[in-house]
C-alpha positions as CSV (number, residue, x, y, z in Angstrom):
1,M,-21.7,-1.5,23.5
2,V,-23.3,-3.1,20.5
3,Q,-22.6,-6.9,20.4
4,L,-22.5,-8.6,17.1
5,T,-20.7,-11.3,15.2
6,L,-18.2,-10.4,12.6
7,D,-19.5,-13.0,10.2
8,E,-21.8,-12.2,7.4
9,P,-24.3,-14.2,5.4
10,E,-22.6,-15.7,2.4
11,V,-25.2,-14.6,-0.1
12,G,-25.5,-16.8,-3.1
13,K,-22.9,-19.3,-1.8
14,T,-23.4,-22.7,-3.4
15,A,-19.9,-24.3,-3.5
16,A,-17.6,-25.4,-0.7
17,R,-14.4,-23.4,-0.1
18,P,-11.3,-24.9,-1.7
19,G,-9.1,-27.1,0.4
20,R,-6.2,-26.0,2.6
21,A,-3.4,-26.6,0.1
22,R,-5.2,-24.7,-2.7
23,R,-6.0,-21.9,-0.3
24,A,-2.3,-21.8,0.8
25,W,-1.1,-21.7,-2.9
26,L,-3.5,-18.9,-3.8
27,L,-2.6,-16.8,-0.7
28,S,1.2,-17.3,-1.4
29,L,0.9,-16.4,-5.1
30,L,-1.3,-13.4,-4.5
31,T,1.0,-12.2,-1.6
32,T,4.0,-12.5,-4.0
33,A,2.1,-10.6,-6.7
34,F,1.2,-7.8,-4.2
35,G,4.9,-7.8,-3.1
36,L,6.0,-7.2,-6.6
37,N,3.3,-4.5,-6.9
38,L,4.9,-2.6,-4.1
39,L,8.4,-3.4,-5.3
40,D,7.8,-1.9,-8.7
41,R,5.9,1.0,-7.2
42,Q,8.6,1.9,-4.6
43,V,11.9,1.1,-6.3
44,I,11.9,4.5,-8.0
45,N,12.1,6.2,-4.6
46,V,15.6,4.9,-3.8
47,L,16.6,5.9,-7.4
48,A,15.1,9.4,-7.1
49,E,18.4,11.3,-6.5
50,P,20.3,9.7,-9.5
51,I,17.2,10.2,-11.7
52,K,17.0,13.8,-10.5
53,H,20.6,14.5,-11.6
54,D,20.6,12.5,-14.8
55,L,17.4,14.1,-16.1
56,H,17.9,17.5,-14.5
57,L,14.7,17.5,-12.4
58,A,13.3,19.6,-9.6
59,D,11.9,18.1,-6.4
60,W,8.3,18.8,-7.5
61,Q,9.0,16.7,-10.6
62,L,10.3,13.8,-8.4
63,G,7.1,14.1,-6.4
64,A,5.1,13.9,-9.6
65,L,7.0,10.9,-10.9
66,T,6.8,8.9,-7.6
67,G,3.3,10.0,-6.6
68,L,1.0,12.0,-8.9
69,S,1.8,10.2,-12.2
70,F,1.2,6.8,-10.6
71,A,-1.9,7.9,-8.7
72,I,-3.8,9.3,-11.7
73,L,-4.7,6.0,-13.3
74,Y,-4.0,3.7,-10.2
75,G,-6.8,5.5,-8.3
76,I,-9.2,6.2,-11.1
77,A,-8.9,2.9,-12.9
78,G,-9.2,0.9,-9.7
79,L,-12.9,1.3,-9.4
80,P,-14.0,0.1,-12.9
81,I,-11.5,-2.7,-12.7
82,A,-12.9,-3.7,-9.3
83,R,-16.4,-3.7,-10.7
84,V,-15.3,-6.0,-13.5
85,A,-13.6,-8.2,-10.9
86,D,-16.7,-8.4,-8.7
87,R,-18.8,-9.8,-11.6
88,G,-16.1,-11.4,-13.8
89,D,-13.0,-13.5,-13.7
90,R,-10.8,-12.0,-10.9
91,V,-7.9,-14.3,-11.7
92,R,-7.7,-13.1,-15.3
93,V,-7.8,-9.5,-14.1
94,I,-5.0,-10.1,-11.6
95,G,-2.8,-12.1,-14.0
96,L,-3.0,-9.5,-16.8
97,A,-2.5,-6.7,-14.4
98,V,0.8,-8.2,-13.1
99,L,2.1,-8.7,-16.7
100,A,1.1,-5.1,-17.7
101,W,2.8,-3.3,-14.8
102,S,5.9,-5.4,-15.0
103,V,6.4,-4.4,-18.7
104,F,5.9,-0.7,-17.9
105,T,8.3,-0.9,-15.0
106,A,11.1,-2.3,-17.2
107,A,10.3,0.3,-19.9
108,C,10.8,3.1,-17.4
109,G,14.5,2.2,-17.5
110,L,14.5,3.3,-21.2
111,A,13.0,6.8,-20.6
112,A,15.1,9.6,-22.1
113,N,13.4,12.6,-20.3
114,F,10.9,13.6,-17.7
115,W,7.8,13.3,-19.9
116,Q,8.6,9.8,-21.2
117,L,9.2,8.6,-17.6
118,L,5.9,10.3,-16.5
119,V,3.9,8.5,-19.1
120,L,5.5,5.1,-18.4
121,R,4.8,5.6,-14.6
122,V,1.2,6.3,-15.5
123,G,1.2,2.9,-17.3
124,V,2.6,1.2,-14.1
125,G,-0.2,2.7,-12.1
126,L,-2.8,1.5,-14.6
127,G,-1.5,-2.1,-14.3
128,E,-1.2,-2.1,-10.6
129,A,-4.8,-1.0,-10.2
130,G,-5.9,-4.5,-11.1
131,C,-4.0,-6.3,-8.3
132,S,-5.1,-5.5,-4.7
133,P,-9.0,-5.2,-4.7
134,P,-9.7,-8.4,-6.7
135,S,-7.0,-10.3,-4.7
136,Q,-8.6,-9.3,-1.4
137,S,-12.0,-10.3,-2.8
138,L,-10.6,-13.7,-3.8
139,I,-9.0,-14.3,-0.4
140,A,-12.3,-13.4,1.4
141,D,-14.1,-16.0,-0.7
142,H,-11.5,-18.7,0.0
143,Y,-11.2,-18.3,3.8
144,P,-13.9,-18.6,6.5
145,P,-14.8,-15.4,8.4
146,A,-12.9,-16.5,11.6
147,K,-9.6,-16.6,9.7
148,R,-10.0,-13.7,7.3
149,A,-8.2,-11.0,9.3
150,G,-5.2,-13.3,9.5
151,A,-5.4,-14.3,5.8
152,L,-5.7,-10.6,4.8
153,A,-2.9,-9.6,7.1
154,T,-0.7,-12.3,5.5
155,F,-1.6,-10.9,2.1
156,F,-0.5,-7.4,3.2
157,I,2.9,-8.8,4.3
158,G,3.6,-8.4,0.6
159,S,3.4,-4.6,1.1
160,P,6.4,-4.1,3.5
161,V,8.4,-7.0,2.0
162,G,7.9,-5.8,-1.6
163,A,8.5,-2.2,-0.8
164,S,11.6,-3.1,1.2
165,L,13.0,-5.4,-1.5
166,G,12.5,-2.5,-3.9
167,L,14.7,-0.3,-1.7
168,L,17.2,-3.0,-1.0
169,A,17.6,-4.4,-4.5
170,G,17.1,-1.0,-6.1
171,G,19.9,0.5,-4.1
172,I,22.3,-2.3,-4.7
173,L,21.5,-2.6,-8.4
174,A,21.7,1.2,-8.8
175,D,25.3,1.1,-7.5
176,S,26.3,-1.5,-10.0
177,L,24.0,-1.0,-13.0
178,G,22.7,2.5,-12.6
179,W,19.1,3.5,-12.1
180,R,18.1,2.4,-15.6
181,G,19.4,-1.1,-15.1
182,A,17.7,-1.3,-11.7
183,L,14.3,-0.5,-13.2
184,I,14.7,-3.0,-16.0
185,C,15.6,-5.8,-13.5
186,A,12.7,-4.8,-11.3
187,G,10.2,-5.6,-14.0
188,G,11.4,-9.1,-14.7
189,P,9.9,-11.2,-11.9
190,G,6.4,-10.1,-12.5
191,L,6.3,-11.8,-15.9
192,L,6.7,-15.2,-14.2
193,I,4.2,-14.4,-11.4
194,G,1.6,-13.1,-13.9
195,L,1.8,-16.3,-16.0
196,L,1.6,-18.5,-12.9
197,A,-1.5,-16.7,-11.7
198,L,-3.2,-17.1,-15.1
199,T,-2.4,-20.8,-15.4
200,T,-2.7,-22.2,-11.8
201,L,-5.4,-20.1,-10.1
202,K,-9.2,-20.5,-10.5
203,D,-12.0,-18.1,-9.7
204,P,-15.0,-19.7,-7.9
205,P,-18.0,-20.2,-10.2
206,H,-20.3,-17.2,-10.5
207,G,-23.0,-19.1,-8.6
208,A,-20.7,-19.1,-5.6
209,R,-20.7,-15.4,-5.4
210,A,-23.4,-12.9,-4.4
211,P,-25.1,-10.8,-7.1
212,Q,-23.5,-7.4,-7.6
213,L,-25.3,-4.3,-6.6
214,P,-25.5,-1.3,-8.9
215,L,-22.5,1.1,-8.3
216,Y,-24.6,4.0,-7.2
217,E,-26.3,1.8,-4.5
218,T,-23.0,0.5,-3.3
219,L,-21.5,4.0,-3.0
220,A,-24.6,5.4,-1.4
221,S,-24.7,2.7,1.2
222,L,-21.0,3.2,2.0
223,A,-21.4,7.0,2.3
224,A,-24.3,6.5,4.7
225,R,-22.0,4.6,7.0
226,R,-20.0,7.3,8.7
227,S,-17.5,4.9,10.2
228,F,-16.5,3.9,6.6
229,V,-15.9,7.5,5.7
230,W,-13.7,8.1,8.8
231,L,-11.8,4.9,8.4
232,A,-11.1,5.6,4.7
233,M,-9.9,9.1,5.6
234,G,-7.7,7.6,8.4
235,Y,-6.1,5.2,5.9
236,A,-5.7,8.0,3.3
237,L,-3.9,10.3,5.7
238,L,-1.6,7.4,6.8
239,S,-0.8,6.8,3.1
240,F,-0.1,10.6,2.7
241,M,2.5,10.3,5.5
242,N,4.0,7.1,4.3
243,Y,4.4,8.1,0.6
244,E,5.9,11.5,1.3
245,C,8.4,9.9,3.7
246,M,9.3,7.0,1.5
247,T,9.6,9.2,-1.6
248,F,12.1,11.6,-0.1
249,A,13.9,9.4,2.5
250,G,16.7,8.5,0.1
251,S,17.2,12.1,-1.0
252,Y,17.1,13.2,2.6
253,F,19.9,10.9,3.8
254,L,22.0,11.7,0.8
255,R,21.7,15.4,1.3
256,V,21.7,15.7,5.1
257,H,23.9,12.8,6.1
258,G,26.0,12.2,2.9
259,A,29.3,12.5,4.9
260,D,28.2,9.8,7.3
261,L,27.2,7.5,4.5
262,A,30.6,8.1,2.9
263,V,32.3,6.9,6.1
264,L,30.0,3.8,6.3
265,K,30.9,3.0,2.7
266,T,34.4,2.1,3.7
267,E,33.2,-0.2,6.4
268,T,30.4,-1.9,4.5
269,H,31.7,-1.8,0.9
270,L,28.2,-0.5,-0.2
271,G,27.7,2.8,-2.0
272,P,25.5,5.5,-0.4
273,I,22.4,4.4,-2.3
274,G,23.0,0.8,-1.5
275,L,23.4,1.7,2.2
276,I,20.1,3.5,2.2
277,G,18.4,0.7,0.4
278,A,19.9,-2.0,2.7
279,G,19.2,0.0,5.9
280,M,15.6,0.8,5.1
281,G,14.9,-2.4,3.1
282,L,16.0,-4.9,5.7
283,S,14.3,-3.1,8.7
284,G,11.2,-2.4,6.6
285,M,10.9,-6.0,5.5
286,L,11.3,-7.6,8.9
287,F,9.4,-5.2,11.0
288,G,6.8,-4.3,8.4
289,A,5.9,-8.0,8.1
290,L,5.9,-8.3,11.8
291,G,3.5,-5.4,12.1
292,S,1.1,-6.9,9.6
293,V,1.2,-10.3,11.4
294,I,0.6,-8.6,14.8
295,G,-2.2,-6.5,13.4
296,G,-3.9,-9.6,11.9
297,W,-3.6,-11.5,15.2
298,L,-5.0,-8.5,17.1
299,G,-7.9,-8.2,14.7
300,D,-8.8,-12.0,14.9
301,R,-8.5,-12.0,18.7
302,Y,-10.0,-8.6,19.7
303,G,-12.3,-7.8,16.8
304,P,-15.0,-10.3,17.8
305,R,-14.9,-9.0,21.4
306,D,-15.5,-5.4,20.4
307,P,-15.8,-4.3,16.7
308,R,-14.4,-0.9,17.6
309,N,-11.0,-2.6,17.9
310,L,-11.0,-3.0,14.1
311,A,-10.5,0.8,14.0
312,L,-8.6,1.3,17.3
313,I,-5.8,-1.1,16.2
314,P,-5.1,1.0,13.0
315,A,-5.3,4.2,15.2
316,L,-2.5,2.8,17.4
317,G,-0.5,1.9,14.2
318,S,-0.8,5.5,12.9
319,L,0.4,6.9,16.2
320,V,3.4,4.6,16.4
321,C,4.2,5.3,12.7
322,T,4.1,9.1,13.2
323,A,6.4,9.0,16.2
324,G,8.8,6.8,14.3
325,Y,9.0,9.1,11.4
326,V,9.6,12.1,13.6
327,A,12.5,10.3,15.2
328,M,13.9,9.1,11.8
329,F,14.0,12.6,10.3
330,T,15.4,14.3,13.4
331,A,18.0,11.7,14.5
332,P,21.6,12.8,14.3
333,G,23.7,11.0,11.7
334,A,22.8,8.3,9.2
335,W,21.9,6.0,12.0
336,G,18.4,7.4,11.7
337,L,18.0,4.8,9.0
338,L,17.7,2.2,11.7
339,V,14.8,4.0,13.3
340,F,12.8,3.0,10.2
341,V,11.9,-0.2,12.1
342,V,9.3,1.8,14.1
343,P,7.2,3.3,11.3
344,S,7.5,0.1,9.4
345,L,5.9,-1.8,12.2
346,G,3.3,0.8,13.0
347,S,2.2,1.5,9.5
348,N,1.3,-2.1,8.9
349,L,-0.8,-2.8,12.0
350,W,-3.9,-1.6,10.1
351,A,-3.8,-4.2,7.3
352,G,-5.7,-7.1,8.8
353,P,-8.3,-5.4,11.0
354,G,-8.7,-2.3,8.7
355,T,-9.3,-4.4,5.6
356,L,-11.7,-6.7,7.5
357,A,-13.7,-3.6,8.7
358,F,-14.0,-2.3,5.1
359,Q,-15.1,-5.6,3.7
360,K,-17.7,-6.1,6.5
361,L,-19.1,-2.6,6.0
362,A,-19.5,-3.4,2.3
363,G,-20.8,-7.0,2.5
364,P,-19.9,-9.9,0.2
365,R,-21.5,-8.3,-2.9
366,A,-19.0,-5.5,-3.1
367,R,-15.7,-6.6,-1.6
368,A,-13.5,-5.6,-4.5
369,T,-15.5,-2.4,-5.1
370,V,-15.1,-1.2,-1.5
371,M,-11.4,-1.7,-1.5
372,A,-11.2,0.1,-4.8
373,V,-13.0,3.1,-3.3
374,V,-10.6,3.0,-0.3
375,L,-7.6,2.8,-2.7
376,L,-9.0,5.7,-4.7
377,A,-9.1,7.9,-1.7
378,S,-5.8,6.8,-0.3
379,T,-4.1,7.0,-3.8
380,L,-5.3,10.5,-4.6
381,I,-4.7,11.9,-1.1
382,G,-1.7,9.8,-0.1
383,M,0.2,8.9,-3.3
384,G,-1.0,11.8,-5.4
385,L,-0.8,14.8,-3.0
386,G,1.8,13.5,-0.5
387,P,5.0,13.4,-2.5
388,L,3.9,16.3,-4.8
389,S,3.0,18.7,-2.0
390,V,6.1,17.9,0.1
391,G,8.2,18.3,-3.1
392,V,6.7,21.8,-3.6
393,L,7.3,22.7,0.0
394,S,10.9,21.5,-0.3
395,D,11.5,23.7,-3.3
396,V,10.1,26.6,-1.3
397,Y,11.9,26.0,1.9
398,S,15.2,25.4,0.1
399,R,15.3,29.0,-1.0
400,S,16.1,30.0,2.6
401,L,17.2,26.8,4.3
402,G,19.2,25.1,1.6
403,A,18.4,21.9,-0.2
404,A,19.2,19.6,2.7
405,E,17.4,21.4,5.6
406,G,14.6,22.6,3.3
407,L,13.8,18.9,2.5
408,R,13.9,18.0,6.1
409,A,11.5,20.8,7.0
410,A,9.1,19.8,4.2
411,V,9.0,16.2,5.3
412,L,8.4,17.1,8.9
413,T,5.5,19.4,7.9
414,G,3.9,16.5,6.1
415,L,3.9,14.4,9.3
416,V,0.8,16.4,10.5
417,A,-1.2,13.9,8.4
418,G,-0.2,11.1,10.7
419,G,-1.8,12.9,13.7
420,L,-4.9,13.5,11.7
421,S,-5.0,9.8,10.8
422,V,-5.1,8.9,14.5
423,V,-8.0,11.3,15.0
424,A,-10.0,10.0,12.0
425,Y,-9.6,6.3,13.1
426,A,-10.8,7.3,16.6
427,F,-13.9,9.0,15.3
428,G,-14.6,6.0,13.0
429,S,-14.4,3.6,16.0
430,R,-17.4,5.4,17.6
431,R,-19.8,4.4,14.9
432,L,-18.3,1.2,13.7
433,A,-20.2,-1.3,15.8
434,A,-23.6,0.2,14.8
435,D,-22.7,0.4,11.1
436,L,-21.4,-3.2,11.1
437,D,-24.7,-4.3,12.6
438,A,-26.7,-2.3,10.0
439,A,-24.6,-3.8,7.2
440,Q,-25.1,-7.3,8.6
441,K,-28.8,-6.9,8.7
442,A,-29.0,-5.5,5.2
443,E,-27.1,-8.5,3.8
444,G,-29.3,-10.8,5.8
445,S,-32.4,-9.4,4.4
446,A,-30.9,-9.6,0.9
447,A,-30.1,-13.2,1.3
């Protein structure tokens, strides 16, 4: 086994890291912004069925609205935005991005047809592309190496919490205000967070950061490290599974277990969409956050002992997530909603150790860029192909199985991606220690 430290030379570092209070405020604000990122991205999922009926859409169109339309600019724009962030003012990029996607989310509630909603969702994707990579880069510069996995895991708590709040609030608001009112309300909080980011956060001076490598050199060095390719593929396949399940979970429970939801309505005083949002939202929020914390703790504790653990922890998460989704979409009755605690926990184990592995493979000169490359792959494969392909399969299967069982069969077919994610992470672990050592030596010689 290759032994190495998980630290890297801080190329070009001339200023001390900010104090604990400033770091805590930055991490809290960026985590909140990331939570809103996921909230505005995912809220449309719980609203899919009323949007489908109101605008007279097919399942493939739902898949396009929730996946492909968002993925087009989110994935493609992420890389140039990350390059700007690596050499410019990351705080300004983040603040303006939050304001942009919040406005587009609210405007989605005014769409009159499929094409208007499609264009506005593209705008949401463009705005959200400016949040995650520069945020992770800022966090890495503010926290010492020994605490980065935990800090990054804390940042990724925003993902399950935001996505879950989107389901919870979206479902409840849809029952009272309709899907249009829910989308308008979802866009509001981001206006405040964007302004707070612009006015209270500061990017370290340029002299405190390493000089940026040309893009072709960065991409070539990443492609040469096979563990990076395998880990990026593992995350992309996990994203495929997560997005296809999250996109169609609401429609699935309404179609397959609508009668059970109607019975529960009399006991809980929540409408069917509110029940789905509450069931998935609360379990996803609590156990998704728990999974992120556990993953960060495991990465900080076991990553330094054996770098391969930075890939094996995400592999375990993908395995748990896949098993949980199988149970969720085959369980009898609407109580399958409660099974969502399992994939919520498993899918978030990757966040701390996985992100740390990507950043270490790239080095301090390309932290935002490497995460943009990862997001490009996960967005196009996961968000772009996942909901759309399962929507197409649902339309095909429904011709013989009916709308309810056709959708179930399509979702279960898509879970093959989860098994492939486990395999990809396992292959990545075999080369990770050697690739991290090579990356470390390359940065040391550059310093």
